C-alpha positions as CSV (number, residue, x, y, z in Angstrom):
1,X,51.3,135.8,8.3
2,X,51.7,136.0,4.5
3,X,48.6,135.3,2.3
4,X,48.0,134.3,-1.3
5,X,44.5,134.3,-2.7
6,X,42.2,134.6,-5.7
7,X,38.8,136.1,-5.4
8,X,36.2,135.6,-8.2
9,X,35.5,139.0,-9.8
10,X,31.8,138.5,-9.2
11,X,32.4,138.5,-5.5
12,X,34.8,141.4,-4.9
13,X,32.4,142.6,-2.1
14,X,33.6,139.5,-0.1
15,X,37.2,140.7,0.2
16,X,36.9,141.3,4.0
17,X,35.1,138.0,4.5
18,X,38.0,136.2,2.7
19,X,40.8,138.0,4.6
20,X,39.1,137.2,7.9
21,X,38.2,133.6,7.0
22,X,40.4,131.9,9.6
23,X,38.6,133.8,12.4
24,X,35.2,133.4,10.9
25,X,35.7,129.7,10.4
26,X,36.9,129.1,13.9
27,X,33.9,130.9,15.4
28,X,31.4,129.1,13.2
29,X,29.7,125.9,14.5
30,X,27.8,124.9,11.3
31,X,30.0,122.0,10.3
32,X,28.5,119.8,7.5
33,X,31.5,117.4,7.1
34,X,34.6,116.7,9.2
35,X,37.2,114.1,8.4
36,X,40.7,115.0,7.1
37,X,39.2,118.3,6.0
38,X,36.3,120.3,7.4
39,X,33.4,122.0,5.7
40,X,31.2,124.6,7.2
41,X,28.3,126.7,6.0
42,X,29.0,130.3,6.7
43,X,26.6,133.1,5.9
44,X,28.0,136.5,5.0
45,X,26.0,139.5,3.9
46,X,22.9,137.3,3.1
47,X,25.1,135.0,1.0
48,X,25.4,131.4,2.1
49,X,28.8,130.0,1.4
50,X,30.5,126.6,2.0
51,X,34.0,126.9,3.3
52,X,36.4,124.0,3.1
53,X,39.4,124.1,5.4
54,X,42.1,121.7,4.3
55,X,44.1,119.8,6.9
56,X,47.4,121.4,7.7
57,X,49.9,119.4,5.6
58,X,52.9,117.7,7.1
59,X,56.3,119.5,7.0
60,X,57.4,117.9,3.7
61,X,54.1,118.8,2.0
62,X,54.2,122.3,3.4
63,X,57.4,122.8,1.4
64,X,55.9,120.9,-1.7
65,X,52.7,123.1,-1.7
66,X,54.8,126.2,-1.2
67,X,57.3,125.7,-4.0
68,X,56.6,122.7,-6.2
69,X,52.8,122.0,-6.5
70,X,49.7,124.0,-6.2
71,X,47.8,123.6,-2.9
72,X,44.6,121.6,-2.8
73,X,42.6,124.8,-2.2
74,X,44.2,126.5,-5.3
75,X,43.6,123.4,-7.5
76,X,40.0,123.2,-6.3
77,X,39.3,126.8,-7.3
78,X,40.9,126.6,-10.7
79,X,39.4,123.2,-11.4
80,X,36.0,124.7,-10.6
81,X,36.6,127.5,-13.1
82,X,37.5,125.0,-15.8
83,X,34.4,122.9,-15.1
84,X,32.2,126.0,-15.4
85,X,33.7,126.8,-18.8
86,X,33.0,123.2,-19.9
87,X,29.4,123.5,-18.8
88,X,29.8,121.0,-16.0
89,X,28.0,121.7,-12.7
90,X,30.0,122.3,-9.6
91,X,29.3,124.7,-6.7
92,X,30.1,128.2,-7.9
93,X,33.7,129.0,-6.9
94,X,34.1,132.2,-4.9
95,X,37.7,132.2,-3.8
96,X,40.7,130.3,-2.3
97,X,43.2,131.6,0.2
98,X,46.5,130.3,1.5
99,X,48.3,131.3,4.7
100,X,52.1,131.0,5.0
101,X,54.4,131.0,8.0
102,X,58.2,131.1,7.5
103,X,57.5,130.8,3.8
104,X,55.7,127.5,4.2
105,X,52.0,126.8,3.6
106,X,50.1,126.3,6.8
107,X,46.4,126.8,6.3
108,X,44.3,126.9,3.1
109,X,40.6,127.4,2.4
110,X,38.3,127.0,-0.6
111,X,35.1,129.0,-0.7
112,X,32.0,128.3,-2.9
113,X,28.5,129.4,-3.1
114,X,26.2,127.0,-1.2
115,X,24.4,124.6,-3.6
116,X,20.9,123.4,-2.9
117,X,20.6,119.8,-3.8
118,X,18.2,116.9,-2.8
119,X,20.6,114.0,-2.1
120,X,23.9,112.5,-3.2
121,X,24.2,109.6,-5.6
122,X,24.9,107.3,-2.5
123,X,21.2,107.1,-1.7
124,X,19.9,105.7,-5.0
125,X,23.0,103.5,-5.3
126,X,22.4,101.9,-1.9
127,X,18.6,101.7,-1.8
128,X,17.2,99.5,-4.6
129,X,13.7,100.8,-3.8
130,X,14.7,104.5,-4.1
131,X,12.0,106.4,-6.0
132,X,12.8,106.8,-9.7
133,X,16.1,104.9,-9.1
134,X,16.5,103.6,-12.7
135,X,15.9,107.0,-14.2
136,X,18.4,108.6,-11.8
137,X,21.1,106.0,-12.5
138,X,20.6,106.3,-16.3
139,X,20.9,110.1,-16.0
140,X,24.0,109.7,-13.8
141,X,25.8,107.4,-16.3
142,X,24.9,109.9,-19.0
143,X,26.4,112.7,-16.9
144,X,29.5,110.7,-16.3
145,X,29.9,109.9,-20.0
146,X,29.6,113.6,-20.7
147,X,32.4,114.4,-18.3
148,X,34.6,111.9,-20.1
149,X,33.7,113.2,-23.5
150,X,34.9,116.6,-22.2
151,X,38.2,115.1,-21.0
152,X,37.4,115.3,-17.3
153,X,38.5,112.5,-15.0
154,X,37.5,113.0,-11.4
155,X,39.9,110.9,-9.3
156,X,37.7,111.0,-6.2
157,X,34.5,109.9,-7.9
158,X,32.9,108.5,-4.8
159,X,29.2,108.6,-3.8
160,X,29.4,111.5,-1.5
161,X,31.1,113.7,-4.1
162,X,28.2,113.5,-6.6
163,X,25.2,115.6,-5.7
164,X,21.8,115.2,-7.3
165,X,19.4,118.0,-8.1
166,X,15.9,117.3,-9.2
167,X,14.4,119.8,-11.6
168,X,10.8,119.0,-12.6
169,X,11.1,115.4,-13.9
170,X,14.8,115.5,-14.7
171,X,17.9,114.9,-12.6
172,X,21.0,117.0,-12.8
173,X,24.4,116.4,-11.1
174,X,27.1,118.5,-9.4
175,X,30.5,117.3,-8.5
176,X,32.5,118.3,-5.4
177,X,35.8,117.5,-3.8
178,X,37.5,118.4,-7.1
179,X,41.1,119.1,-6.2
180,X,42.2,115.6,-7.5
181,X,41.1,115.9,-11.1
182,X,42.7,115.3,-14.4
183,X,41.9,116.9,-17.7
184,X,42.8,114.3,-20.2
185,X,41.5,111.9,-22.9
186,X,39.2,109.3,-21.3
187,X,38.7,106.1,-23.3
188,X,36.0,103.6,-22.5
189,X,38.2,101.4,-20.2
190,X,39.4,104.4,-18.1
191,X,35.8,105.7,-18.1
192,X,34.4,102.5,-16.7
193,X,37.2,102.3,-14.2
194,X,36.0,105.7,-12.9
195,X,32.9,104.0,-11.4
196,X,35.0,101.7,-9.2
197,X,34.9,104.0,-6.1
198,X,31.2,103.9,-6.0
199,X,31.3,100.5,-4.2
200,X,28.7,98.9,-6.3
201,X,26.7,95.7,-5.7
202,X,26.7,93.1,-8.5
203,X,23.3,94.1,-10.1
204,X,24.0,97.8,-10.0
205,X,27.5,97.3,-11.4
206,X,26.1,95.4,-14.4
207,X,23.4,98.0,-15.0
208,X,25.9,100.9,-15.0
209,X,28.4,99.0,-17.2
210,X,25.6,98.3,-19.8
211,X,24.4,101.9,-19.8
212,X,27.9,103.2,-20.3
213,X,28.6,100.6,-23.0
214,X,25.6,101.9,-25.0
215,X,26.8,105.5,-24.8
216,X,30.5,104.6,-25.5
217,X,29.5,102.2,-28.3
218,X,31.5,99.3,-26.8
219,X,30.6,95.6,-26.2
220,X,28.4,95.2,-23.1
221,X,30.2,92.0,-21.9
222,X,33.6,93.6,-22.2
223,X,32.3,96.7,-20.3
224,X,31.0,94.5,-17.5
225,X,34.3,92.7,-17.3
226,X,36.3,95.9,-17.1
227,X,34.2,97.4,-14.4
228,X,34.1,94.1,-12.4
229,X,37.9,93.9,-12.5
230,X,38.4,97.5,-11.3
231,X,35.7,97.1,-8.7
232,X,37.3,93.9,-7.3
233,X,40.7,95.5,-7.3
234,X,39.6,98.4,-5.2
235,X,37.6,96.3,-2.8
236,X,40.4,93.8,-2.3
237,X,42.8,96.7,-1.6
238,X,40.5,98.2,1.0
239,X,40.0,94.8,2.7
240,X,43.7,94.3,2.8
241,X,44.2,97.7,4.4
242,X,41.6,96.9,7.0
243,X,43.3,93.6,7.9
244,X,46.6,95.4,8.3
245,X,45.1,98.0,10.6
246,X,43.3,95.3,12.6
247,X,46.7,93.7,13.4
248,X,48.2,97.0,14.6
């Protein structure tokens, strides 16, 4: 089976680990997430890694990812490299590897160094009594605004993809699931739209819109209206999809 890969120069000692990743992944039972894709913690030579195995694409996408577009694993790796250069926290990229059969992409993996974090942004978003909630949310909005100022637009900016690290009395953030990302100019409207996948309640939505408006120097009422519209649009779309599935 043909392989294509990129191994971070800092981790050349992991070459054998990377080449054997399919076998090691299959034998490992330490799954931390499983949906379309699967993530496992795998320790190798005292280093804890997180390995993401992407779902085998359908036949059309096997061709697309082989000849037209970069695979999700490859995009994840090089997006992580870009984020590091911009000073944006994401788990340290170690490698990506792709496996081909009959010149078509079959399996692909993205490997990072395991990141220690306390919780995801989901917890303070959902729990209004979460300790230091207001400070966390203010810091989160500031982090997001910094992303946008650096021309980073995370298209999967959902609660589980934003990790929170507490250092002393400050909160830092790390973003994951970064294969769907654009490096482009982000104006205030697009920046506010970026919060829509967080599935916010009314009060939290207003709080976030106001905080972002202060940083972006835009009118608070306009900011609230923009975020309300994008939030409603997404929620209406999801409800419609659920109704359609319920009829099947």
